[in-house]
C-alpha positions as semicolon CSV with decimal commas, in nm:
position;residue;x (nm);y (nm);z (nm)
1;X;-8,340;1,318;5,838
2;X;-8,229;1,678;5,781
3;X;-7,857;1,742;5,787
4;X;-7,702;1,964;6,051
5;X;-7,605;2,289;5,878
6;X;-7,265;2,427;5,983
7;X;-7,085;2,757;5,925
8;X;-6,711;2,770;6,000
9;X;-6,525;3,093;6,089
10;X;-6,147;3,100;6,120
11;X;-5,891;3,343;5,977
12;X;-5,634;3,067;5,921
13;X;-5,723;2,911;5,589
14;X;-5,540;2,584;5,654
15;X;-5,729;2,532;5,980
16;X;-6,058;2,632;5,820
17;X;-6,010;2,389;5,532
18;X;-5,895;2,118;5,772
19;X;-6,212;2,146;5,981
20;X;-6,420;2,153;5,666
21;X;-6,253;1,838;5,528
22;X;-6,292;1,661;5,862
23;X;-6,663;1,734;5,896
24;X;-6,743;1,654;5,534
25;X;-6,666;1,291;5,618
26;X;-6,963;1,283;5,857
27;X;-7,285;1,187;5,678
28;X;-7,539;1,401;5,860
29;X;-7,336;1,724;5,856
30;X;-7,344;1,989;5,584
31;X;-7,094;2,277;5,557
32;X;-7,297;2,570;5,424
33;X;-7,031;2,840;5,436
34;X;-6,709;2,978;5,575
35;X;-6,584;3,312;5,704
36;X;-6,234;3,447;5,757
37;X;-6,306;3,745;5,984
38;X;-6,552;3,838;6,257
39;X;-6,760;4,080;6,052
40;X;-6,805;3,822;5,777
41;X;-6,899;3,561;6,037
42;X;-7,179;3,781;6,170
43;X;-7,310;3,866;5,824
44;X;-7,307;3,507;5,698
45;X;-7,450;3,361;6,019
46;X;-7,746;3,598;6,019
47;X;-7,806;3,544;5,646
48;X;-7,751;3,168;5,620
49;X;-7,896;3,083;5,964
50;X;-7,682;2,773;6,031
51;X;-7,765;2,527;6,306
52;X;-7,408;2,553;6,431
53;X;-7,141;2,822;6,404
54;X;-6,786;2,706;6,475
55;X;-6,580;3,019;6,543
56;X;-6,227;3,103;6,649
57;X;-6,190;3,355;6,931
58;X;-5,902;3,540;6,764
59;X;-6,043;3,691;6,446
60;X;-5,954;4,006;6,247
61;X;-6,194;4,305;6,216
62;X;-6,416;4,169;6,496
63;X;-6,320;3,920;6,767
64;X;-6,496;3,586;6,789
65;X;-6,632;3,692;7,128
66;X;-6,799;4,007;6,994
67;X;-6,918;3,824;6,680
68;X;-7,079;3,561;6,902
69;X;-7,247;3,832;7,111
70;X;-7,394;4,001;6,804
71;X;-7,515;3,677;6,647
72;X;-7,677;3,525;6,954
73;X;-7,844;3,853;7,048
74;X;-8,018;3,856;6,711
75;X;-8,082;3,486;6,655
76;X;-8,088;3,254;6,957
77;X;-8,152;2,953;6,732
78;X;-7,791;2,961;6,609
79;X;-7,572;2,757;6,842
80;X;-7,215;2,882;6,871
81;X;-6,916;2,665;6,954
82;X;-6,581;2,835;7,008
83;X;-6,274;2,672;6,857
84;X;-5,959;2,807;7,016
85;X;-5,602;2,739;7,116
86;X;-5,660;2,920;7,446
87;X;-5,720;2,694;7,746
88;X;-5,742;2,973;8,001
89;X;-6,076;2,996;8,177
90;X;-6,096;3,373;8,130
91;X;-6,152;3,329;7,755
92;X;-6,406;3,053;7,819
93;X;-6,605;3,276;8,055
94;X;-6,603;3,559;7,804
95;X;-6,742;3,370;7,508
96;X;-6,995;3,180;7,718
97;X;-7,109;3,516;7,855
98;X;-7,139;3,629;7,493
99;X;-7,380;3,343;7,423
100;X;-7,171;3,046;7,311
101;X;-7,289;2,695;7,394
102;X;-6,955;2,518;7,373
103;X;-6,579;2,555;7,382
104;X;-6,336;2,322;7,203
105;X;-5,961;2,329;7,168
106;X;-5,823;2,318;6,816
107;X;-5,648;1,988;6,883
108;X;-5,984;1,816;6,941
109;X;-6,058;1,498;6,748
110;X;-6,333;1,466;6,486
111;X;-6,527;1,244;6,725
112;X;-6,517;1,509;6,998
113;X;-6,620;1,780;6,753
114;X;-6,920;1,577;6,638
115;X;-7,012;1,503;7,000
116;X;-6,996;1,873;7,082
117;X;-7,218;1,960;6,786
118;X;-7,483;1,708;6,885
119;X;-7,464;1,807;7,251
120;X;-7,521;2,180;7,196
121;X;-7,799;2,108;6,945
122;X;-7,978;1,920;7,222
123;X;-7,971;2,238;7,431
124;X;-7,677;2,148;7,657
125;X;-7,327;2,292;7,696
126;X;-7,007;2,119;7,587
127;X;-6,647;2,186;7,689
128;X;-6,325;2,008;7,598
129;X;-6,203;1,792;7,890
130;X;-5,900;2,017;7,946
131;X;-6,124;2,322;7,957
132;X;-6,369;2,154;8,194
133;X;-6,084;2,068;8,429
134;X;-5,967;2,430;8,436
135;X;-6,320;2,556;8,503
136;X;-6,365;2,313;8,789
137;X;-6,027;2,401;8,938
138;X;-6,108;2,769;8,906
139;X;-6,443;2,718;9,078
140;X;-6,290;2,542;9,376
141;X;-5,995;2,779;9,408
142;X;-6,192;3,101;9,360
143;X;-6,266;3,142;9,730
144;X;-5,904;3,087;9,823
145;X;-5,789;3,341;9,565
146;X;-6,035;3,599;9,688
147;X;-5,929;3,550;10,048
148;X;-5,559;3,572;9,970
149;X;-5,578;3,865;9,730
150;X;-5,543;4,219;9,857
151;X;-5,785;4,446;9,672
152;X;-5,654;4,789;9,583
153;X;-5,837;5,104;9,479
154;X;-5,723;5,140;9,118
155;X;-5,844;5,436;8,917
156;X;-5,886;5,363;8,548
157;X;-5,982;5,626;8,292
158;X;-6,264;5,568;8,044
159;X;-6,006;5,528;7,767
160;X;-5,819;5,268;7,969
161;X;-6,143;5,080;8,031
162;X;-6,211;5,083;7,656
163;X;-5,868;4,941;7,586
164;X;-5,902;4,673;7,855
165;X;-6,226;4,553;7,693
166;X;-6,059;4,541;7,352
167;X;-5,758;4,352;7,488
168;X;-6,003;4,104;7,643
169;X;-6,156;4,064;7,296
170;X;-5,806;3,962;7,180
171;X;-5,755;4,265;6,957
172;X;-5,398;4,361;6,867
173;X;-5,251;4,703;6,944
174;X;-5,288;4,795;6,578
175;X;-5,655;4,693;6,573
176;X;-5,720;4,890;6,892
177;X;-5,550;5,195;6,742
178;X;-5,763;5,177;6,429
179;X;-6,087;5,127;6,621
180;X;-6,018;5,420;6,856
181;X;-5,857;5,640;6,587
182;X;-5,542;5,689;6,793
183;X;-5,177;5,627;6,712
184;X;-5,011;5,293;6,772
185;X;-4,766;5,461;7,012
186;X;-5,056;5,603;7,216
187;X;-5,218;5,259;7,237
188;X;-4,891;5,103;7,349
189;X;-4,852;5,374;7,616
190;X;-5,205;5,317;7,745
191;X;-5,147;4,942;7,753
192;X;-4,821;4,981;7,946
193;X;-4,986;5,216;8,198
194;X;-5,277;4,975;8,248
195;X;-5,041;4,686;8,319
196;X;-4,851;4,900;8,569
197;X;-5,168;5,019;8,744
198;X;-5,311;4,670;8,775
199;X;-4,971;4,516;8,855
200;X;-5,009;4,242;8,595
201;X;-4,749;4,126;8,345
202;X;-4,950;3,926;8,091
203;X;-5,264;3,953;7,881
204;X;-5,411;3,647;8,055
205;X;-5,366;3,811;8,396
206;X;-5,522;4,130;8,261
207;X;-5,825;3,942;8,123
208;X;-5,867;3,763;8,456
209;X;-5,862;4,095;8,641
210;X;-6,111;4,249;8,397
211;X;-6,351;3,957;8,430
212;X;-6,324;3,943;8,808
213;X;-6,400;4,315;8,840
214;X;-6,670;4,315;8,570
215;X;-6,486;4,556;8,345
216;X;-6,577;4,377;8,023
217;X;-6,939;4,483;7,989
218;X;-6,944;4,853;7,896
219;X;-7,298;4,886;8,038
220;X;-7,161;4,844;8,390
221;X;-6,923;5,141;8,371
């Protein structure tokens, strides 16, 4: 029986090595490589062609969400499972939309991780129980939220839309500044103005707004 070939991508070396050590104890799994940033994850995934890519959402140089999008658009045979500390459904929606087949929290057990790997290899989706609960709650409360919310006509500039998408990808202000070739102060000003316009006071609320209004996909605006 062929072993399941796994690539692990996480910028925290201790976490990366911990996952690697955990999975090496499972007989039919083989760790074929590791990556510590999003660009490296894309390059290694497309070159090594693993069965499974385990990737963190928050990655330097390229977010796990965008890395997943690039990988799955070029090779649908590679199954991606997100490993994250974020439980919020907005992040789950984003990486699933990018092509991921599963979403696990970093406190998951080895047994759950192995179950997730086997599940997505069979062509199904897998979510940590906590994540599943949040998705179900969000599904049932969506109608109530829509009815109770008062929609406002908010004008966002193209630059602000760019920054919203990058915030949703979990990029830092410094990373946004470098990608757009603008100063850190300018990025911070844009971010503050966006929060004021949308009347939100947290990144999670901003990501929720962006997803709800389909601001994430640049092709739609």
